[in-house]
N, C-alpha and C positions, 0 to 999 in steps of 0.2 A: 451520623448515627451508625453505630456498629451493628451489622447484621451478618448472618451466615452467608456464605458464598452462594449465589444463585446458579442455576444450571440451565443449559440450553441456549438458544439463540436470543432469548428475551432478556439477556443480561443488561442491556442498556436501560431497561425499564426499572431496574432495581438499584437501590443505593449502593455505593461502593463501600467496602469495608477497609478499615485502617489497622495497621499493625505497627507498633512502635518498637524499634530496636535501638537501644542506647539513645543517641541524640538525633537519629534520623527517622523520620516517618516514611514508611513505604506504603503507598496507597495502591491497592490492586483492584482492577475491574476486569470482568470477563468480556470477551469479544464475541462477535457472531460465530467465530470458529471455536468449537469446544476444545481444540488442541492448542489454542493460543491464549496467553494471559498477558495483560498489560500492567506493568509495574511502573509506578510514578513516585520517585523519591521527591517528596514535596519540598520546594524551596531550593532544589539542586538541579540546575540545567544538565541535561544529559549530552545532547549533541546539537547545540544551537548553531545553525548554519544560515547564512544570508539568503541562500537560494531555496531554503525549505526542504532540501533533499535529506533523506536519512541514510543510514548505512545498513545494508542487509548482507548477512553471511550465513551459510549453512555448515553443518557438521562435515560435509563432504567437500567443501571448498578447499583450495590449496592452503597449506599451513601458513604460507607467507601472507595470504589475504586475511586469515584469522588473526595472525599476530599484529596486524595493523590496529586492532582494537584490544587493549588490555582487558577491558570489561567483558567483551564477548569471549575472549580466550578463557577467562575465569568462569564464565557461565557455562561454557562447554565442558568444563571439568565436572559439572553436575551430571550424573548419569541419567540419560533419558531426554536430554535436550537435543532437539533437531535443528533449530534455526534461531537466530537472534536478529532483531531489528532495533536500531537505535534511532529514536526520534528526537525532536527538540527538547522535550521534557519528560520522556518516557522510554521504557524499554519493553519491547514485546518479545516474549519467549514462546517459541513453538516446541511442543514436546512430541515424542513418538506416542502413538495411540495406546500402547500397552502400559504406559506409565501413568501414575495418578498424581494429581496436583497436591493432594494432602501430604504426600511424601516428598514432592519436589519443593514445595513452597518454603519450608524452613531453610533449606540450603540456599535457595535463590535469594531469599531475604538477606541472609548473611553475606553472600557474595556482593550484592548490590549495595548493602550498607557499608561494607568494608571499602568498596570503591568510592562511594560518596564521601566518606570521612577521610579518605586518603588524599584527595585533591588532585589525582592524576586525570589527564584527559581521557575521554571515552574512546577517542579515535586519533591515531597518529597519521601524519602525512596525507591529509585530505587532498584529492586531486582537484585541479581547477576546473576541469571539464566534466560536466555531468550528462546524464542521459537526455536532458531537455535543453542543453546548451545549443543555441542556434549557430551552426557552423557556416563558414563562407560558401560551401558548396551545397547547402540546403536550399531547395526551391521553396516557393511560397506555400505549397501544400504541406510539406514536411514542417516548415516553420510554424504554420498555423496549428498543426497537430500538437507540436511540442508546447506551444503557448497554451492551448486548451488543457493539456495534461497538467502543466505546471500551475496555471492560475485557477482552473475551475474543478478539475477532477481530483488531483492529488490531495488538496486540503480536505475534501469530503472523505476520501478513503482513509486518510490518516486519523480522522476522528474515531475510527473503529480499530486503531492500532495497527493498521497496515500501510502499504504503499503500492504504487504502480509505477513501472519504469517503461519508458519508450525504448523499443528495440529496433524496429524497422518499418518502412512503408514500401510495399510493392506497387509501383505505378501501374503495371500491366493488369493486375488483378484487383487493385483497390484494397488489399489486405493490410491492416495495421497490426503489427505484432508487438505485444507488451509482455512484461514480466511482472508477476505479482509478488509481493514481499510481505513479511510480517504475518499478521493474522489472516491475510487474504489467501495464503498458501494452504490448500486443502480445506478451505472453508466450504461447508455445504451450500452456502448462498452465493459464493463467488461467481458461479456461472450466470446466475440471474442478474447480479450486479453488473457483470461484464456486458450482458446483452441489453438490459433495460436502461442502464445508466450510461456507461462509457460508450458503447457502440452507438446508441441513439444520439447522444450529444455530439459525437464526432461526425456522424452522418448528417446531422442537422446543419452544422456550421461548415462542414467541409464535404461538398457533394462528391468529391473524388473518392472518399472513403466508402467502401461497400460492406466491409465486415471487420470486426476486431477479434483477434485470437490471442490467447495467452499461451506462453511457452509452458508445456506440461512438465510436471515433475512426477517421478514414479510414486505410486501410492504406497502407504505403509502396509506391511503384511497384515492381512485380516481386515483391512479397511477398504471398501470399494471406492473406486474413482467416481466422482460426480461428473456426469456427462452434461454438456450443454444441450439444451433442448432447442433445436433449430426452428421448431414450430411456434415458439413463444414470440409473439409480436405485441408489444405494449408501447404506449407513448413514453417518451423520456420523462424522468422524474424532475421534481423541483420546477424551475421556470422554463423548461424546454418543452415545446410542443412541436410534434412532427406531423405534417400533413402528407398523406400518401395519395398520389394522383396516378391515374392510368396513363401510361406512356403514349397510348394512341390518341388520347383526348387532350393532352396538354403539350405545350411547346417547351423545349428545354429552356430553363431560366438563364438569364444573362449572368455570366460568371462575374463575381465581385472581386475587387482588388483585395490584396492582403490587408490593407488598412481598413477597408470597409468591413471585412470579415471580423477583424479584431473589435471594431466598434460595435458590431451586432452582438458579439459575445460579451460585451461589457469589459473588455480588456484594454487598458491604455496602450497606445502605440508609442514606441520609442525606437529611434534608429540605433 
């Protein structure tokens, strides 16, 4: 059913609207981030990858990185585009706050439609190693963090047109650093998602993790940065339940093996 575009963070509750351009249908849905829009060229894969990772690039990234994606390069030629994320069957475009979707959409439809009909790949020279590839020198803690991001966290984030990338883990402080991509960048609810969802899940399955932080990006002019509220303490969403105990009244739990942790999280183990 065709409807007018909804506004605000309740976009997921409203039907998507369709626009037909020549032989390609471009389905658009709003995301929780008002500055990001998800474009779905129906029936046309965008960036299908075996590992489920997408491709994220910003306007300020090196030209060589942008040129890896002919689609992203063409999208950046539309004035007002800040970042592009290529997913399996969608493209998430993030704009600068001062620009309006009603002016950007016609040009974006045309760019994506031309790419879809042209038959060119969305990305060239995809690297073999991704952020969640378990390397030979990764210890069990880092391996478990990567497995959780890849199997449990990333699919949920991509549902809203975004992505999350593993950056590092500091063993001495227990800090996991991630990078948000797509609609997650600048989203008003991203701090809550990071705290209640990502951080609680990682802390639940990996006791060595104490906090999760996202690499910050400079805010748009005139748009305030959304700060993370350290006082918010809620249980993890979905099927994760976290029980808090007093350190003085409970004994430290026995550390589980890597295989046992994977089994607890419902992730199949493979060498």
